[in-house]
N, C-alpha and C positions, 0 to 999 in steps of 0.2 A: 122925531118920528112923524111921519104924515098921518097915517092911519091909526086912529086912537079908539076904534071901536072896541067896545068891551063885550065879551062873551064869556058867562059863567057856565062852565062846562059841568061842574058837580060842586055841592056845597052842603055841609053840615055845620051851619053857622048862622046866627041871627041874620036878619036882613041889614040891620045897623052896622054890625060887624063887618058884614060883606062889602058894604059901601066904604067902610074905613079901609079895608084891605085893598080896594081897587084905587081909591084917593091916595093911599101911601104908594102904591105901585106907580101911579102917575106922577107922583111927585119925586120918586126915585128916578124914574126915567128921565126926567128933567134935570136932576142934579148928576147923575152918573152915567158913564159909557160902558162900563165894565160890569158884565152880569153878575160877578161876584160881589161888586161894591152894592149894586142894586139889591142883591139878596140880603146882604149883611145890614143894609139900611132898614129894610122891611123887617127883617127878625128883630133888631135892635128896637125899633118903634114898637113892635107887639110885646116884646119882653117886658118893655117899660110900663105900657099901658095895661097889659093883661097878665103879667108875671110870666116868668120863664116856664118852660122851655119850648119856645116856638123854634120851628125849622122853616126854612125857605129855600125853594129852588126855582131858579130863573133860567129860561133859555128858549131858544127856537126848535129844539129837537132833544127830547129825552123821554125816558120810560120811567116809571116809578110804581111802587107797590108798598103802601105804608100803612101803619096802624096809628091811630089818633085819638084824642080825648074826645067825649062827646061834645057837640056843638063848637068844634075848633078845627075845622077843615074847610079849605076852599081851593079849587083849581079853576082858573080862568086866563083869559087872554086879554091883553091889551094891544090891539093891532096883531102883529105877526109873533109877539112875546108871550110865552106861557108862564104863569106863575103858580107854584104850588106852595101853599102856606098851611102848617099843621101844627098843632100842639101835642107833645107826647112827653111823659115823664114829669 
């Protein structure tokens, strides 16, 4: 992926955790080509580090409307790929 510009659209999350989400997304993009695999990787990493239940949606075109725990939400882009990561439950 050539364009790696990061744009955080909305976040309710500590800045350090936001950076971890972005770093994890970049790592997933390097490892995987399929969006489901990218999302699963990020979800599993955040479940391990911050306890379950994290949810991750990855793609170039999707809509969403979710509820989340306080301080556990981020919506951002890495290049043209959008990432929605949040904890609920």
